[in-house]
All heavy atoms as TSV, in Angstrom:
chain	resi	resn	atom	element	x	y	z
A	1	MET	N	N	4.338	19.788	-11.223
A	1	MET	CA	C	4.954	18.520	-11.558
A	1	MET	C	C	6.362	18.433	-10.977
A	1	MET	O	O	6.793	17.358	-10.581
A	1	MET	CB	C	4.974	18.381	-13.080
A	1	MET	CG	C	5.252	17.007	-13.521
A	1	MET	SD	S	3.907	15.944	-13.014
A	1	MET	CE	C	4.227	14.542	-13.950
A	2	LYS	N	N	7.064	19.559	-10.944
A	2	LYS	CA	C	8.405	19.564	-10.384
A	2	LYS	C	C	8.366	19.251	-8.888
A	2	LYS	O	O	9.253	18.582	-8.371
A	2	LYS	CB	C	9.065	20.916	-10.631
A	2	LYS	CG	C	10.489	20.989	-10.196
A	2	LYS	CD	C	11.095	22.340	-10.518
A	2	LYS	CE	C	12.521	22.388	-10.015
A	2	LYS	NZ	N	13.124	23.694	-10.263
A	3	TRP	N	N	7.336	19.741	-8.204
A	3	TRP	CA	C	7.203	19.490	-6.775
A	3	TRP	C	C	7.040	18.001	-6.495
A	3	TRP	O	O	7.597	17.478	-5.540
A	3	TRP	CB	C	6.013	20.278	-6.223
A	3	TRP	CG	C	5.887	20.213	-4.751
A	3	TRP	CD1	C	6.544	20.970	-3.845
A	3	TRP	CD2	C	5.059	19.319	-4.004
A	3	TRP	NE1	N	6.183	20.614	-2.575
A	3	TRP	CE2	C	5.265	19.606	-2.640
A	3	TRP	CE3	C	4.171	18.325	-4.344
A	3	TRP	CZ2	C	4.607	18.918	-1.634
A	3	TRP	CZ3	C	3.522	17.643	-3.328
A	3	TRP	CH2	C	3.741	17.946	-1.997
A	4	ILE	N	N	6.287	17.334	-7.352
A	4	ILE	CA	C	6.074	15.894	-7.189
A	4	ILE	C	C	7.390	15.141	-7.412
A	4	ILE	O	O	7.712	14.216	-6.668
A	4	ILE	CB	C	4.970	15.389	-8.140
A	4	ILE	CG1	C	3.625	15.987	-7.725
A	4	ILE	CG2	C	4.906	13.874	-8.147
A	4	ILE	CD1	C	2.507	15.688	-8.672
A	5	LYS	N	N	8.163	15.549	-8.415
A	5	LYS	CA	C	9.440	14.887	-8.659
A	5	LYS	C	C	10.414	15.112	-7.512
A	5	LYS	O	O	11.206	14.237	-7.191
A	5	LYS	CB	C	10.062	15.402	-9.956
A	5	LYS	CG	C	9.396	14.874	-11.191
A	5	LYS	CD	C	10.115	15.333	-12.431
A	5	LYS	CE	C	9.450	14.784	-13.667
A	5	LYS	NZ	N	10.130	15.199	-14.895
A	6	ASN	N	N	10.357	16.274	-6.884
A	6	ASN	CA	C	11.256	16.561	-5.774
A	6	ASN	C	C	10.890	15.780	-4.514
A	6	ASN	O	O	11.726	15.597	-3.638
A	6	ASN	CB	C	11.263	18.062	-5.458
A	6	ASN	CG	C	11.973	18.858	-6.518
A	6	ASN	OD1	O	12.782	18.332	-7.262
A	6	ASN	ND2	N	11.659	20.129	-6.594
A	7	HIS	N	N	9.647	15.351	-4.399
A	7	HIS	CA	C	9.183	14.650	-3.206
A	7	HIS	C	C	8.783	13.204	-3.476
A	7	HIS	O	O	7.958	12.638	-2.767
A	7	HIS	CB	C	8.000	15.402	-2.588
A	7	HIS	CG	C	8.380	16.720	-2.025
A	7	HIS	ND1	N	8.317	17.875	-2.762
A	7	HIS	CD2	C	8.848	17.064	-0.810
A	7	HIS	CE1	C	8.710	18.874	-2.010
A	7	HIS	NE2	N	9.049	18.414	-0.822
A	8	LYS	N	N	9.366	12.575	-4.483
A	8	LYS	CA	C	8.947	11.217	-4.827
A	8	LYS	C	C	9.316	10.204	-3.744
A	8	LYS	O	O	8.578	9.250	-3.518
A	8	LYS	CB	C	9.487	10.792	-6.181
A	8	LYS	CG	C	10.967	10.678	-6.283
A	8	LYS	CD	C	11.372	10.308	-7.689
A	8	LYS	CE	C	12.879	10.400	-7.828
A	8	LYS	NZ	N	13.296	10.140	-9.193
A	9	ILE	N	N	10.414	10.420	-3.036
A	9	ILE	CA	C	10.763	9.519	-1.934
A	9	ILE	C	C	9.727	9.629	-0.821
A	9	ILE	O	O	9.301	8.628	-0.248
A	9	ILE	CB	C	12.177	9.818	-1.408
A	9	ILE	CG1	C	13.209	9.469	-2.477
A	9	ILE	CG2	C	12.462	9.041	-0.125
A	9	ILE	CD1	C	14.614	9.849	-2.126
A	10	ALA	N	N	9.298	10.858	-0.533
A	10	ALA	CA	C	8.290	11.063	0.509
A	10	ALA	C	C	6.974	10.396	0.118
A	10	ALA	O	O	6.301	9.817	0.974
A	10	ALA	CB	C	8.086	12.551	0.762
A	11	PHE	N	N	6.593	10.466	-1.153
A	11	PHE	CA	C	5.373	9.807	-1.604
A	11	PHE	C	C	5.465	8.293	-1.443
A	11	PHE	O	O	4.524	7.649	-0.985
A	11	PHE	CB	C	5.072	10.136	-3.070
A	11	PHE	CG	C	4.374	11.441	-3.265
A	11	PHE	CD1	C	4.982	12.455	-3.971
A	11	PHE	CD2	C	3.111	11.658	-2.762
A	11	PHE	CE1	C	4.355	13.656	-4.154
A	11	PHE	CE2	C	2.464	12.855	-2.941
A	11	PHE	CZ	C	3.091	13.866	-3.642
A	12	LEU	N	N	6.599	7.718	-1.820
A	12	LEU	CA	C	6.752	6.272	-1.715
A	12	LEU	C	C	6.722	5.805	-0.262
A	12	LEU	O	O	6.065	4.813	0.065
A	12	LEU	CB	C	8.062	5.838	-2.375
A	12	LEU	CG	C	8.126	5.984	-3.886
A	12	LEU	CD1	C	9.525	5.669	-4.393
A	12	LEU	CD2	C	7.101	5.093	-4.550
A	13	VAL	N	N	7.394	6.539	0.614
A	13	VAL	CA	C	7.406	6.153	2.023
A	13	VAL	C	C	6.032	6.392	2.643
A	13	VAL	O	O	5.600	5.640	3.523
A	13	VAL	CB	C	8.530	6.890	2.781
A	13	VAL	CG1	C	8.526	6.551	4.248
A	13	VAL	CG2	C	9.881	6.546	2.174
A	14	ALA	N	N	5.300	7.417	2.171
A	14	ALA	CA	C	3.937	7.647	2.664
A	14	ALA	C	C	3.018	6.495	2.266
A	14	ALA	O	O	2.169	6.074	3.057
A	14	ALA	CB	C	3.400	8.969	2.132
A	15	LEU	N	N	3.190	5.968	1.070
A	15	LEU	CA	C	2.394	4.798	0.656
A	15	LEU	C	C	2.739	3.575	1.505
A	15	LEU	O	O	1.843	2.807	1.891
A	15	LEU	CB	C	2.623	4.493	-0.821
A	15	LEU	CG	C	1.986	5.472	-1.802
A	15	LEU	CD1	C	2.404	5.129	-3.227
A	15	LEU	CD2	C	0.480	5.443	-1.672
A	16	LEU	N	N	4.010	3.406	1.809
A	16	LEU	CA	C	4.397	2.305	2.694
A	16	LEU	C	C	3.825	2.511	4.095
A	16	LEU	O	O	3.399	1.557	4.746
A	16	LEU	CB	C	5.918	2.194	2.760
A	16	LEU	CG	C	6.616	1.681	1.516
A	16	LEU	CD1	C	8.128	1.764	1.688
A	16	LEU	CD2	C	6.191	0.263	1.215
A	17	GLY	N	N	3.796	3.756	4.548
A	17	GLY	CA	C	3.213	4.057	5.852
A	17	GLY	C	C	1.722	3.786	5.873
A	17	GLY	O	O	1.187	3.291	6.874
A	18	ALA	N	N	1.036	4.097	4.782
A	18	ALA	CA	C	-0.397	3.816	4.703
A	18	ALA	C	C	-0.649	2.315	4.749
A	18	ALA	O	O	-1.553	1.843	5.452
A	18	ALA	CB	C	-0.979	4.415	3.423
A	19	ALA	N	N	0.154	1.561	4.018
A	19	ALA	CA	C	0.015	0.104	4.044
A	19	ALA	C	C	0.331	-0.435	5.437
A	19	ALA	O	O	-0.359	-1.328	5.946
A	19	ALA	CB	C	0.933	-0.535	3.005
A	20	GLY	N	N	1.356	0.126	6.065
A	20	GLY	CA	C	1.700	-0.296	7.416
A	20	GLY	C	C	0.604	0.033	8.418
A	20	GLY	O	O	0.314	-0.751	9.317
A	21	GLY	N	N	-0.021	1.202	8.269
A	21	GLY	CA	C	-1.126	1.573	9.147
A	21	GLY	C	C	-2.312	0.647	8.990
A	21	GLY	O	O	-2.952	0.264	9.971
A	22	PHE	N	N	-2.604	0.287	7.752
A	22	PHE	CA	C	-3.705	-0.649	7.521
A	22	PHE	C	C	-3.393	-2.008	8.108
A	22	PHE	O	O	-4.250	-2.638	8.753
A	22	PHE	CB	C	-4.019	-0.790	6.035
A	22	PHE	CG	C	-5.097	-1.790	5.764
A	22	PHE	CD1	C	-6.425	-1.457	5.984
A	22	PHE	CD2	C	-4.798	-3.065	5.323
A	22	PHE	CE1	C	-7.439	-2.382	5.755
A	22	PHE	CE2	C	-5.794	-3.994	5.089
A	22	PHE	CZ	C	-7.120	-3.646	5.304
A	23	LEU	N	N	-2.182	-2.506	7.885
A	23	LEU	CA	C	-1.814	-3.821	8.415
A	23	LEU	C	C	-1.811	-3.822	9.938
A	23	LEU	O	O	-2.209	-4.807	10.558
A	23	LEU	CB	C	-0.447	-4.242	7.868
A	23	LEU	CG	C	-0.422	-4.574	6.383
A	23	LEU	CD1	C	1.013	-4.821	5.921
A	23	LEU	CD2	C	-1.305	-5.757	6.068
A	24	TYR	N	N	-1.392	-2.718	10.528
A	24	TYR	CA	C	-1.423	-2.627	11.993
A	24	TYR	C	C	-2.864	-2.674	12.492
A	24	TYR	O	O	-3.165	-3.359	13.459
A	24	TYR	CB	C	-0.745	-1.344	12.459
A	24	TYR	CG	C	-0.613	-1.256	13.956
A	24	TYR	CD1	C	0.450	-1.851	14.597
A	24	TYR	CD2	C	-1.557	-0.592	14.718
A	24	TYR	CE1	C	0.584	-1.791	15.969
A	24	TYR	CE2	C	-1.441	-0.527	16.093
A	24	TYR	CZ	C	-0.367	-1.122	16.710
A	24	TYR	OH	O	-0.257	-1.061	18.070
A	25	TRP	N	N	-3.746	-1.955	11.826
A	25	TRP	CA	C	-5.164	-1.973	12.216
A	25	TRP	C	C	-5.750	-3.368	12.032
A	25	TRP	O	O	-6.496	-3.856	12.875
A	25	TRP	CB	C	-5.949	-0.966	11.387
A	25	TRP	CG	C	-7.421	-1.110	11.553
A	25	TRP	CD1	C	-8.189	-0.668	12.574
A	25	TRP	CD2	C	-8.315	-1.783	10.648
A	25	TRP	NE1	N	-9.500	-1.012	12.378
A	25	TRP	CE2	C	-9.603	-1.703	11.196
A	25	TRP	CE3	C	-8.145	-2.435	9.441
A	25	TRP	CZ2	C	-10.713	-2.245	10.567
A	25	TRP	CZ3	C	-9.250	-2.972	8.823
A	25	TRP	CH2	C	-10.512	-2.874	9.388
A	26	TYR	N	N	-5.419	-4.023	10.938
A	26	TYR	CA	C	-6.012	-5.321	10.614
A	26	TYR	C	C	-5.542	-6.415	11.564
A	26	TYR	O	O	-6.350	-7.217	12.035
A	26	TYR	CB	C	-5.665	-5.692	9.166
A	26	TYR	CG	C	-6.358	-6.934	8.680
A	26	TYR	CD1	C	-7.700	-6.887	8.318
A	26	TYR	CD2	C	-5.684	-8.137	8.591
A	26	TYR	CE1	C	-8.349	-8.032	7.885
A	26	TYR	CE2	C	-6.319	-9.272	8.149
A	26	TYR	CZ	C	-7.660	-9.212	7.792
A	26	TYR	OH	O	-8.296	-10.344	7.358
A	27	PHE	N	N	-4.242	-6.467	11.832
A	27	PHE	CA	C	-3.714	-7.565	12.627
A	27	PHE	C	C	-3.687	-7.279	14.126
A	27	PHE	O	O	-3.870	-8.187	14.920
A	27	PHE	CB	C	-2.310	-7.949	12.159
A	27	PHE	CG	C	-2.322	-8.635	10.822
A	27	PHE	CD1	C	-1.784	-8.021	9.713
A	27	PHE	CD2	C	-2.883	-9.885	10.676
A	27	PHE	CE1	C	-1.788	-8.648	8.479
A	27	PHE	CE2	C	-2.900	-10.532	9.453
A	27	PHE	CZ	C	-2.349	-9.907	8.351
A	28	ILE	N	N	-3.437	-6.055	14.527
A	28	ILE	CA	C	-3.322	-5.740	15.948
A	28	ILE	C	C	-4.544	-4.965	16.408
A	28	ILE	O	O	-5.288	-5.415	17.261
A	28	ILE	CB	C	-2.023	-4.976	16.230
A	28	ILE	CG1	C	-0.834	-5.855	15.868
A	28	ILE	CG2	C	-1.961	-4.526	17.675
A	28	ILE	CD1	C	0.484	-5.165	15.863
A	29	GLY	N	N	-4.738	-3.784	15.845
A	29	GLY	CA	C	-5.933	-2.989	16.077
A	29	GLY	C	C	-6.349	-2.823	17.523
A	29	GLY	O	O	-5.605	-3.104	18.450
A	30	CYS	N	N	-7.570	-2.366	17.707
A	30	CYS	CA	C	-8.122	-2.128	19.033
A	30	CYS	C	C	-9.490	-2.804	19.079
A	30	CYS	O	O	-10.420	-2.386	18.401
A	30	CYS	CB	C	-8.247	-0.630	19.277
A	30	CYS	SG	S	-8.869	-0.202	20.885
A	31	THR	N	N	-9.609	-3.825	19.865
A	31	THR	CA	C	-10.860	-4.590	19.895
A	31	THR	C	C	-11.957	-3.883	20.676
A	31	THR	O	O	-13.137	-4.070	20.395
A	31	THR	CB	C	-10.622	-5.985	20.498
A	31	THR	OG1	O	-10.053	-5.834	21.800
A	31	THR	CG2	C	-9.678	-6.776	19.624
A	32	SER	N	N	-11.589	-3.044	21.632
A	32	SER	CA	C	-12.620	-2.392	22.447
A	32	SER	C	C	-13.203	-1.147	21.776
A	32	SER	O	O	-14.281	-0.716	22.129
A	32	SER	CB	C	-12.046	-2.021	23.812
A	32	SER	OG	O	-11.044	-1.040	23.671
A	33	GLY	N	N	-12.485	-0.561	20.827
A	33	GLY	CA	C	-12.970	0.628	20.136
A	33	GLY	C	C	-12.676	1.928	20.859
A	33	GLY	O	O	-13.122	2.984	20.444
A	34	THR	N	N	-11.910	1.878	21.935
A	34	THR	CA	C	-11.611	3.100	22.687
A	34	THR	C	C	-10.271	3.717	22.317
A	34	THR	O	O	-9.954	4.795	22.790
A	34	THR	CB	C	-11.616	2.810	24.200
A	34	THR	OG1	O	-10.641	1.816	24.482
A	34	THR	CG2	C	-12.992	2.359	24.649
A	35	CYS	N	N	-9.493	3.053	21.502
A	35	CYS	CA	C	-8.189	3.588	21.092
A	35	CYS	C	C	-8.404	4.641	20.007
A	35	CYS	O	O	-9.120	4.399	19.032
A	35	CYS	CB	C	-7.304	2.477	20.562
A	35	CYS	SG	S	-7.181	1.063	21.652
A	36	ASN	N	N	-7.781	5.783	20.154
A	36	ASN	CA	C	-8.004	6.875	19.210
A	36	ASN	C	C	-7.472	6.588	17.814
A	36	ASN	O	O	-8.122	6.883	16.826
A	36	ASN	CB	C	-7.371	8.163	19.732
A	36	ASN	CG	C	-8.091	8.691	20.940
A	36	ASN	OD1	O	-9.273	8.443	21.109
A	36	ASN	ND2	N	-7.376	9.403	21.771
A	37	ILE	N	N	-6.290	6.035	17.720
A	37	ILE	CA	C	-5.669	5.846	16.411
A	37	ILE	C	C	-6.101	4.541	15.757
A	37	ILE	O	O	-6.400	4.493	14.567
A	37	ILE	CB	C	-4.136	5.920	16.542
A	37	ILE	CG1	C	-3.732	7.335	16.954
A	37	ILE	CG2	C	-3.455	5.556	15.226
A	37	ILE	CD1	C	-2.275	7.492	17.266
A	38	THR	N	N	-6.156	3.482	16.505
A	38	THR	CA	C	-6.427	2.171	15.909
A	38	THR	C	C	-7.869	1.718	16.045
A	38	THR	O	O	-8.172	0.551	15.810
A	38	THR	CB	C	-5.498	1.117	16.526
A	38	THR	OG1	O	-5.722	1.072	17.928
A	38	THR	CG2	C	-4.053	1.419	16.243
A	39	ALA	N	N	-8.781	2.606	16.391
A	39	ALA	CA	C	-10.180	2.208	16.543
A	39	ALA	C	C	-10.817	1.866	15.203
A	39	ALA	O	O	-11.627	0.952	15.115
A	39	ALA	CB	C	-10.980	3.304	17.236
A	40	ASN	N	N	-10.479	2.589	14.140
A	40	ASN	CA	C	-10.966	2.239	12.809
A	40	ASN	C	C	-9.829	2.362	11.804
A	40	ASN	O	O	-8.790	2.951	12.084
A	40	ASN	CB	C	-12.183	3.084	12.399
A	40	ASN	CG	C	-11.873	4.551	12.328
A	40	ASN	OD1	O	-10.739	4.940	12.128
A	40	ASN	ND2	N	-12.887	5.377	12.487
A	41	CYS	N	N	-10.040	1.827	10.627
A	41	CYS	CA	C	-8.948	1.771	9.651
A	41	CYS	C	C	-8.597	3.143	9.089
A	41	CYS	O	O	-7.457	3.377	8.708
A	41	CYS	CB	C	-9.281	0.797	8.534
A	41	CYS	SG	S	-10.554	1.334	7.411
A	42	TYR	N	N	-9.541	4.077	9.044
A	42	TYR	CA	C	-9.268	5.377	8.442
A	42	TYR	C	C	-8.251	6.180	9.242
A	42	TYR	O	O	-7.334	6.780	8.681
A	42	TYR	CB	C	-10.559	6.175	8.297
A	42	TYR	CG	C	-11.562	5.485	7.414
A	42	TYR	CD1	C	-12.768	5.036	7.929
A	42	TYR	CD2	C	-11.295	5.254	6.073
A	42	TYR	CE1	C	-13.681	4.393	7.134
A	42	TYR	CE2	C	-12.195	4.602	5.262
A	42	TYR	CZ	C	-13.399	4.184	5.797
A	42	TYR	OH	O	-14.294	3.529	5.000
A	43	THR	N	N	-8.393	6.190	10.547
A	43	THR	CA	C	-7.425	6.931	11.352
A	43	THR	C	C	-6.079	6.220	11.384
A	43	THR	O	O	-5.036	6.870	11.383
A	43	THR	CB	C	-7.940	7.136	12.784
A	43	THR	OG1	O	-8.250	5.868	13.356
A	43	THR	CG2	C	-9.145	8.032	12.805
A	44	SER	N	N	-6.082	4.917	11.382
A	44	SER	CA	C	-4.837	4.173	11.390
A	44	SER	C	C	-4.067	4.377	10.080
A	44	SER	O	O	-2.857	4.604	10.094
A	44	SER	CB	C	-5.121	2.699	11.617
A	44	SER	OG	O	-3.936	1.970	11.735
A	45	VAL	N	N	-4.763	4.323	8.963
A	45	VAL	CA	C	-4.126	4.553	7.665
A	45	VAL	C	C	-3.672	6.007	7.545
A	45	VAL	O	O	-2.574	6.292	7.058
A	45	VAL	CB	C	-5.076	4.167	6.513
A	45	VAL	CG1	C	-4.556	4.649	5.172
A	45	VAL	CG2	C	-5.278	2.666	6.487
A	46	GLY	N	N	-4.475	6.931	8.007
A	46	GLY	CA	C	-4.096	8.341	7.953
A	46	GLY	C	C	-2.872	8.641	8.795
A	46	GLY	O	O	-1.974	9.373	8.371
A	47	TYR	N	N	-2.818	8.074	9.981
A	47	TYR	CA	C	-1.663	8.265	10.851
A	47	TYR	C	C	-0.419	7.630	10.240
A	47	TYR	O	O	0.665	8.219	10.267
A	47	TYR	CB	C	-1.949	7.669	12.226
A	47	TYR	CG	C	-0.877	7.956	13.238
A	47	TYR	CD1	C	-0.768	9.201	13.821
A	47	TYR	CD2	C	0.029	6.968	13.607
A	47	TYR	CE1	C	0.220	9.465	14.755
A	47	TYR	CE2	C	1.011	7.224	14.538
A	47	TYR	CZ	C	1.106	8.464	15.105
A	47	TYR	OH	O	2.085	8.719	16.012
A	48	GLY	N	N	-0.552	6.442	9.665
A	48	GLY	CA	C	0.576	5.797	9.003
A	48	GLY	C	C	1.074	6.593	7.812
A	48	GLY	O	O	2.274	6.714	7.589
A	49	THR	N	N	0.135	7.167	7.056
A	49	THR	CA	C	0.507	7.995	5.913
A	49	THR	C	C	1.248	9.240	6.370
A	49	THR	O	O	2.265	9.630	5.781
A	49	THR	CB	C	-0.743	8.383	5.106
A	49	THR	OG1	O	-1.427	7.196	4.713
A	49	THR	CG2	C	-0.383	9.190	3.876
A	50	LEU	N	N	0.744	9.883	7.396
A	50	LEU	CA	C	1.387	11.091	7.907
A	50	LEU	C	C	2.791	10.793	8.421
A	50	LEU	O	O	3.743	11.517	8.105
A	50	LEU	CB	C	0.537	11.703	9.022
A	50	LEU	CG	C	1.114	12.950	9.686
A	50	LEU	CD1	C	1.168	14.103	8.697
A	50	LEU	CD2	C	0.294	13.318	10.896
A	51	MET	N	N	2.934	9.740	9.188
A	51	MET	CA	C	4.258	9.390	9.703
A	51	MET	C	C	5.196	8.986	8.559
A	51	MET	O	O	6.377	9.347	8.564
A	51	MET	CB	C	4.159	8.239	10.715
A	51	MET	CG	C	3.491	8.620	12.008
A	51	MET	SD	S	4.425	9.854	12.917
A	51	MET	CE	C	3.344	11.249	12.764
A	52	GLY	N	N	4.678	8.273	7.571
A	52	GLY	CA	C	5.493	7.912	6.412
A	52	GLY	C	C	5.934	9.129	5.631
A	52	GLY	O	O	7.080	9.213	5.183
A	53	TRP	N	N	5.038	10.099	5.463
A	53	TRP	CA	C	5.391	11.329	4.751
A	53	TRP	C	C	6.489	12.082	5.496
A	53	TRP	O	O	7.457	12.546	4.889
A	53	TRP	CB	C	4.173	12.220	4.561
A	53	TRP	CG	C	4.540	13.516	3.915
A	53	TRP	CD1	C	4.866	14.680	4.531
A	53	TRP	CD2	C	4.675	13.759	2.519
A	53	TRP	NE1	N	5.174	15.622	3.600
A	53	TRP	CE2	C	5.071	15.088	2.361
A	53	TRP	CE3	C	4.489	12.965	1.397
A	53	TRP	CZ2	C	5.282	15.658	1.110
A	53	TRP	CZ3	C	4.704	13.535	0.156
A	53	TRP	CH2	C	5.094	14.863	0.024
A	54	LEU	N	N	6.347	12.209	6.797
A	54	LEU	CA	C	7.351	12.939	7.571
A	54	LEU	C	C	8.715	12.258	7.513
A	54	LEU	O	O	9.742	12.915	7.320
A	54	LEU	CB	C	6.887	13.086	9.022
A	54	LEU	CG	C	5.684	13.995	9.236
A	54	LEU	CD1	C	5.255	13.954	10.699
A	54	LEU	CD2	C	5.987	15.411	8.813
A	55	ILE	N	N	8.728	10.951	7.649
A	55	ILE	CA	C	9.992	10.216	7.580
A	55	ILE	C	C	10.582	10.285	6.176
A	55	ILE	O	O	11.779	10.504	5.995
A	55	ILE	CB	C	9.787	8.751	8.027
A	55	ILE	CG1	C	9.476	8.720	9.516
A	55	ILE	CG2	C	11.009	7.896	7.708
A	55	ILE	CD1	C	9.001	7.386	10.015
A	56	GLY	N	N	9.740	10.126	5.160
A	56	GLY	CA	C	10.214	10.185	3.778
A	56	GLY	C	C	10.717	11.558	3.390
A	56	GLY	O	O	11.714	11.690	2.674
A	57	ASP	N	N	10.066	12.605	3.859
A	57	ASP	CA	C	10.515	13.962	3.554
A	57	ASP	C	C	11.843	14.256	4.243
A	57	ASP	O	O	12.734	14.872	3.664
A	57	ASP	CB	C	9.451	14.972	3.981
A	57	ASP	CG	C	9.647	16.325	3.344
A	57	ASP	OD1	O	10.024	16.366	2.158
A	57	ASP	OD2	O	9.414	17.335	4.027
A	58	PHE	N	N	11.991	13.789	5.470
A	58	PHE	CA	C	13.247	13.953	6.186
A	58	PHE	C	C	14.373	13.206	5.467
A	58	PHE	O	O	15.468	13.734	5.284
A	58	PHE	CB	C	13.094	13.456	7.623
A	58	PHE	CG	C	14.354	13.565	8.428
A	58	PHE	CD1	C	14.783	14.787	8.892
A	58	PHE	CD2	C	15.100	12.433	8.718
A	58	PHE	CE1	C	15.941	14.897	9.636
A	58	PHE	CE2	C	16.258	12.529	9.459
A	58	PHE	CZ	C	16.691	13.760	9.918
A	59	ALA	N	N	14.106	11.977	5.050
A	59	ALA	CA	C	15.112	11.185	4.342
A	59	ALA	C	C	15.444	11.814	2.996
A	59	ALA	O	O	16.617	11.814	2.578
A	59	ALA	CB	C	14.620	9.749	4.151
A	60	SER	N	N	14.457	12.344	2.320
A	60	SER	CA	C	14.683	12.985	1.037
A	60	SER	C	C	15.613	14.192	1.192
A	60	SER	O	O	16.510	14.395	0.379
A	60	SER	CB	C	13.349	13.421	0.437
A	60	SER	OG	O	13.542	14.117	-0.762
A	61	ASP	N	N	15.399	14.973	2.231
A	61	ASP	CA	C	16.272	16.116	2.485
A	61	ASP	C	C	17.694	15.672	2.792
A	61	ASP	O	O	18.652	16.300	2.366
A	61	ASP	CB	C	15.733	16.969	3.629
A	61	ASP	CG	C	14.488	17.748	3.249
A	61	ASP	OD1	O	14.229	17.887	2.038
A	61	ASP	OD2	O	13.781	18.199	4.168
A	62	LYS	N	N	17.838	14.604	3.549
A	62	LYS	CA	C	19.177	14.093	3.882
A	62	LYS	C	C	19.901	13.579	2.640
A	62	LYS	O	O	21.096	13.789	2.493
A	62	LYS	CB	C	19.089	12.981	4.941
A	62	LYS	CG	C	18.717	13.476	6.284
A	62	LYS	CD	C	19.784	14.404	6.822
A	62	LYS	CE	C	19.417	14.891	8.194
A	62	LYS	NZ	N	20.384	15.853	8.715
A	63	PHE	N	N	19.175	12.909	1.737
A	63	PHE	CA	C	19.799	12.428	0.508
A	63	PHE	C	C	20.216	13.580	-0.393
A	63	PHE	O	O	21.242	13.520	-1.051
A	63	PHE	CB	C	18.861	11.483	-0.251
A	63	PHE	CG	C	18.707	10.136	0.386
A	63	PHE	CD1	C	17.467	9.540	0.444
A	63	PHE	CD2	C	19.778	9.465	0.932
A	63	PHE	CE1	C	17.305	8.299	1.022
A	63	PHE	CE2	C	19.641	8.227	1.512
A	63	PHE	CZ	C	18.390	7.638	1.557
A	64	LYS	N	N	19.411	14.632	-0.407
A	64	LYS	CA	C	19.753	15.790	-1.246
A	64	LYS	C	C	20.997	16.504	-0.733
A	64	LYS	O	O	21.820	16.950	-1.508
A	64	LYS	CB	C	18.584	16.769	-1.298
A	64	LYS	CG	C	17.461	16.310	-2.168
A	64	LYS	CD	C	16.346	17.326	-2.172
A	64	LYS	CE	C	15.149	16.808	-2.918
A	64	LYS	NZ	N	14.031	17.734	-2.857
A	65	THR	N	N	21.122	16.632	0.592
A	65	THR	CA	C	22.289	17.328	1.142
A	65	THR	C	C	23.564	16.498	0.946
A	65	THR	O	O	24.626	17.065	0.759
A	65	THR	CB	C	22.106	17.651	2.632
A	65	THR	OG1	O	21.839	16.459	3.346
A	65	THR	CG2	C	20.998	18.657	2.835
A	66	LYS	N	N	23.476	15.171	0.978
A	66	LYS	CA	C	24.647	14.338	0.716
A	66	LYS	C	C	25.069	14.425	-0.757
A	66	LYS	O	O	26.240	14.347	-1.060
A	66	LYS	CB	C	24.379	12.883	1.090
A	66	LYS	CG	C	24.485	12.621	2.556
A	66	LYS	CD	C	24.442	11.140	2.820
A	66	LYS	CE	C	24.663	10.888	4.292
A	66	LYS	NZ	N	24.709	9.447	4.576
A	67	ALA	N	N	24.101	14.564	-1.653
A	67	ALA	CA	C	24.401	14.620	-3.077
A	67	ALA	C	C	25.026	15.953	-3.463
A	67	ALA	O	O	25.825	16.027	-4.406
A	67	ALA	CB	C	23.153	14.386	-3.912
A	68	ASP	N	N	24.730	16.997	-2.723
A	68	ASP	CA	C	25.282	18.327	-3.052
A	68	ASP	C	C	26.665	18.486	-2.600
A	68	ASP	O	O	27.597	18.228	-2.458
A	68	ASP	CB	C	24.456	19.435	-2.390
A	68	ASP	CG	C	23.082	19.549	-3.012
A	68	ASP	OD1	O	22.902	19.071	-4.136
A	68	ASP	OD2	O	22.200	20.122	-2.360
């Protein structure tokens, strides 16, 4: 439970990344089906979640170092 509290910013940004990945797939996407990331919604959402987690974890670390 402590780990989740320490990474709550990363979780929130990962959820935003997942929503962003879905919206990118829905509105822009890949019509031909040959694009690796945007060919279906699962890979697009997964990639958005991963990028959101990485950005959120980086930001969380930066906020912690400023607070110390």
